[in-house]
ZAKOLVEX-464321 format. One record per atom (N, C-alpha, C): residue in one letter; residue number from 1; atom name; x, y, z. Coordinates in Angstrom, 1 decimal. Each point is the difference from the previous one (the first is absolute). Layout:
BEGIN
rest;nr;atom;east;north;up
A;NUM;CA;X;Y;Z
...
# end
This chain:
BEGIN
rest;nr;atom;east;north;up
M;1;N;-15.0;-5.9;0.2
M;1;CA;0.7;1.0;-1.1
M;1;C;1.3;-0.4;-0.7
K;2;N;0.7;-0.8;0.7
K;2;CA;1.2;-0.4;-0.5
K;2;C;-0.5;-1.2;-1.2
T;3;N;-0.9;-0.6;0.1
T;3;CA;-0.3;-0.9;-0.9
T;3;C;-0.6;0.6;-1.4
L;4;N;-0.7;1.2;0.2
L;4;CA;-0.5;0.8;-1.1
L;4;C;1.1;0.7;-0.8
T;5;N;1.1;0.4;0.8
T;5;CA;1.2;0.5;-0.6
T;5;C;0.7;-0.9;-0.8
R;6;N;0.2;-1.4;0.6
R;6;CA;0.6;-1.1;-0.8
R;6;C;-0.7;-0.4;-1.3
I;7;N;-1.4;0.0;0.2
I;7;CA;-0.7;-0.3;-1.3
I;7;C;0.1;1.1;-0.9
T;8;N;0.1;1.1;0.3
T;8;CA;0.1;1.2;-0.8
T;8;C;1.5;-0.1;-0.9
T;9;N;0.8;-0.2;0.9
T;9;CA;1.4;-0.1;-0.5
T;9;C;0.2;-1.2;-1.1
A;10;N;-0.6;-1.0;0.3
A;10;CA;0.1;-1.1;-1.0
A;10;C;-0.8;0.2;-1.2
I;11;N;-1.1;0.8;0.1
I;11;CA;-0.8;0.3;-1.2
I;11;C;0.8;0.9;-1.0
V;12;N;0.6;1.0;0.9
V;12;CA;0.8;1.0;-0.8
V;12;C;1.3;-0.6;-0.6
A;13;N;0.5;-1.0;0.7
A;13;CA;1.1;-0.8;-0.6
A;13;C;-0.2;-0.6;-1.3
V;14;N;-1.3;-0.8;0.0
V;14;CA;-0.6;-0.6;-1.2
V;14;C;-0.2;0.8;-1.0
V;15;N;-0.6;1.2;0.2
V;15;CA;-0.3;1.0;-1.1
V;15;C;1.2;0.5;-0.8
V;16;N;0.8;0.3;0.9
V;16;CA;1.5;0.6;-0.4
V;16;C;0.8;-1.2;-0.8
S;17;N;-0.1;-1.0;0.4
S;17;CA;0.7;-1.3;-0.7
S;17;C;-0.6;-0.1;-1.4
L;18;N;-1.6;0.2;-0.1
L;18;CA;-0.5;-0.1;-1.1
L;18;C;0.2;1.1;-1.1
F;19;N;0.2;1.1;0.6
F;19;CA;0.5;1.2;-1.0
F;19;C;1.4;-0.1;-0.4
A;20;N;0.8;-0.7;0.7
A;20;CA;1.5;-0.1;-0.3
A;20;C;0.1;-1.3;-1.0
A;21;N;-0.9;-0.9;0.2
A;21;CA;-0.2;-1.1;-1.1
A;21;C;-0.8;0.2;-1.2
A;22;N;-0.6;0.9;-0.2
A;22;CA;-1.0;0.4;-0.9
A;22;C;0.8;-0.1;-1.5
P;23;N;1.2;0.5;-0.1
P;23;CA;0.5;-0.1;-1.5
P;23;C;0.2;-1.5;-0.4
A;24;N;0.4;-0.9;1.1
A;24;CA;0.1;-1.4;-0.4
A;24;C;-1.3;-0.7;-0.4
F;25;N;-1.0;0.4;0.7
F;25;CA;-1.4;-0.4;-0.3
F;25;C;-0.4;0.3;-1.4
A;26;N;0.3;1.3;-0.3
A;26;CA;-0.5;0.6;-1.2
A;26;C;0.7;-0.4;-1.2
S;27;N;1.0;-0.7;0.0
S;27;CA;0.8;-0.5;-1.0
S;27;C;-0.7;-1.0;-1.0
E;28;N;-0.1;0.2;-1.1
E;28;CA;-0.5;-1.0;-1.0
E;28;C;0.6;-1.1;-0.2
G;29;N;-0.5;-1.3;0.0
G;29;CA;0.6;-1.4;0.0
G;29;C;0.7;-0.2;-1.6
G;30;N;-0.7;0.6;-1.1
G;30;CA;0.6;-0.2;-1.5
G;30;C;0.7;1.0;-0.4
G;31;N;0.2;1.1;0.8
G;31;CA;0.7;1.2;-0.5
G;31;C;1.5;0.0;0.2
E;32;N;0.6;1.1;0.2
E;32;CA;1.5;0.1;0.1
E;32;C;0.3;-0.4;1.5
K;33;N;1.2;-0.5;0.1
K;33;CA;0.5;-0.3;1.3
K;33;C;0.4;1.2;0.8
F;34;N;-0.2;-0.1;1.3
F;34;CA;0.4;1.1;0.8
F;34;C;1.6;-0.1;0.2
D;35;N;0.6;1.1;-0.1
D;35;CA;1.4;0.0;0.0
D;35;C;0.3;1.3;1.0
P;36;N;0.4;-0.3;1.2
P;36;CA;0.2;1.1;0.9
P;36;C;1.2;1.1;-0.3
R;37;N;0.7;-0.5;-0.9
R;37;CA;1.2;0.9;-0.3
R;37;C;-0.6;1.1;-0.8
E;38;N;-1.2;-0.1;-0.6
E;38;CA;-0.5;1.1;-0.9
E;38;C;-0.4;1.2;0.9
Q;39;N;-0.2;-0.2;1.2
Q;39;CA;-0.5;1.2;0.9
Q;39;C;1.1;0.9;0.3
F;40;N;1.3;-0.4;-0.1
F;40;CA;1.1;0.7;0.4
F;40;C;0.8;0.7;-1.3
S;41;N;0.4;1.2;0.0
S;41;CA;0.9;0.8;-1.1
S;41;C;1.3;-0.8;0.1
S;42;N;0.6;-0.1;-1.1
S;42;CA;1.3;-0.5;-0.1
S;42;C;1.0;1.3;-0.2
A;43;N;1.2;-0.2;-0.1
A;43;CA;1.0;1.3;0.0
A;43;C;-0.2;0.7;-1.3
G;44;N;-0.2;1.3;0.2
G;44;CA;-0.2;0.7;-1.3
G;44;C;-1.3;0.4;-0.1
D;45;N;-1.1;-0.7;0.5
D;45;CA;-1.4;0.3;-0.2
D;45;C;-0.4;1.3;0.8
P;46;N;-0.7;0.8;-0.5
P;46;CA;-0.5;1.1;1.0
P;46;C;-0.9;-0.4;1.0
V;47;N;0.0;0.6;1.2
V;47;CA;-0.9;-0.2;1.0
V;47;C;-1.0;1.1;0.3
N;48;N;-1.1;-0.2;0.4
N;48;CA;-1.0;1.0;0.1
N;48;C;0.0;0.7;1.6
V;49;N;0.9;1.1;0.1
V;49;CA;0.3;0.7;1.2
V;49;C;-1.1;0.5;0.6
V;50;N;-1.0;0.4;-0.8
V;50;CA;-1.1;0.6;0.7
V;50;C;-0.9;-1.1;0.8
A;51;N;-0.2;-1.3;-0.7
A;51;CA;-0.7;-1.1;0.7
A;51;C;0.7;-0.4;1.3
I;52;N;1.4;0.1;0.0
I;52;CA;0.8;-0.5;1.1
I;52;C;-0.1;1.0;1.2
L;53;N;-0.1;1.3;-0.4
L;53;CA;-0.2;1.0;0.9
L;53;C;-1.3;0.0;0.7
I;54;N;-1.2;-0.2;-0.8
I;54;CA;-1.3;-0.1;0.4
I;54;C;-0.1;-1.3;1.2
V;55;N;0.5;-1.1;-0.5
V;55;CA;-0.1;-1.2;0.8
V;55;C;0.8;0.4;1.2
G;56;N;1.1;0.6;0.0
G;56;CA;0.9;0.3;1.1
G;56;C;-0.7;0.9;1.0
A;57;N;-0.7;1.0;-0.6
A;57;CA;-0.8;0.9;1.0
A;57;C;-1.2;-0.6;0.6
I;58;N;-0.7;-0.9;-0.6
I;58;CA;-1.2;-0.8;0.4
I;58;C;0.5;-1.0;1.4
L;59;N;1.2;-0.6;-0.4
L;59;CA;0.6;-1.0;1.0
L;59;C;0.4;1.0;1.3
L;60;N;0.5;1.2;-0.4
L;60;CA;0.5;0.8;1.2
L;60;C;-1.2;0.4;1.0
V;61;N;-1.2;0.4;-0.9
V;61;CA;-1.3;0.4;0.8
V;61;C;-0.5;-1.2;0.7
V;62;N;0.0;-1.1;-0.5
V;62;CA;-0.5;-1.2;0.7
V;62;C;0.9;-0.5;1.2
I;63;N;1.2;0.1;-0.2
I;63;CA;0.8;-0.3;1.2
I;63;C;0.0;1.0;1.1
L;64;N;-0.1;1.3;-0.4
L;64;CA;-0.1;0.9;1.1
L;64;C;-1.4;0.0;0.6
G;65;N;-1.1;-0.2;-0.6
G;65;CA;-1.2;-0.2;0.5
G;65;C;0.0;-1.2;0.9
A;66;N;0.4;-1.1;-0.4
A;66;CA;0.1;-1.2;0.9
A;66;C;0.8;0.3;1.2
S;67;N;1.2;0.6;-0.1
S;67;CA;0.7;0.1;1.2
S;67;C;-0.7;1.0;0.9
Q;68;N;-0.6;1.0;-0.6
Q;68;CA;-0.9;0.8;1.0
Q;68;C;-1.0;-0.7;0.8
V;69;N;-0.8;-0.8;-0.7
V;69;CA;-0.8;-0.9;0.6
V;69;C;0.3;-1.0;1.0
V;70;N;1.2;-0.5;-0.3
V;70;CA;0.5;-0.9;0.8
V;70;C;0.6;0.7;1.2
G;71;N;0.7;1.1;-0.1
G;71;CA;0.5;0.8;1.1
G;71;C;-1.1;0.5;0.9
N;72;N;-1.2;0.2;-0.4
N;72;CA;-1.1;0.5;0.8
N;72;C;-0.5;-1.1;0.8
L;73;N;0.1;-1.1;-0.4
L;73;CA;-0.4;-1.1;0.8
L;73;C;0.8;-0.2;1.3
F;74;N;1.3;0.4;0.0
F;74;CA;1.0;-0.1;1.2
F;74;C;0.2;1.2;0.7
E;75;N;-0.8;1.0;-0.3
E;75;CA;0.1;1.3;0.7
E;75;C;-0.7;-0.1;1.4
K;76;N;0.7;0.6;0.9
K;76;CA;-0.4;0.0;1.4
K;76;C;-1.0;1.1;0.2
K;77;N;-1.2;-0.5;0.8
K;77;CA;-1.2;0.8;0.0
K;77;C;0.1;0.6;1.4
D;78;N;-0.1;1.3;0.3
D;78;CA;0.0;0.7;1.4
D;78;C;-1.5;-0.4;0.5
A;79;N;0.2;-0.3;1.4
A;79;CA;-1.3;-0.5;0.6
A;79;C;-0.4;1.1;0.9
# end
């Protein structure tokens, strides 16, 4: 069972890494160069508060759900 868990974990790590690297793979060779500073707003630029709140709420739900799952793993069971 431990071997299956390790294999599954390795596969999930590979898939997540590919999704994280997808923008780099999608860049065109002859097009414009990637400038990481373009992603961030500079002083005086408006920010999208609604998008920030949505991402924050999603992260909160994910973190609380994951903590519940991990907490249930260590709960003592009455025999």
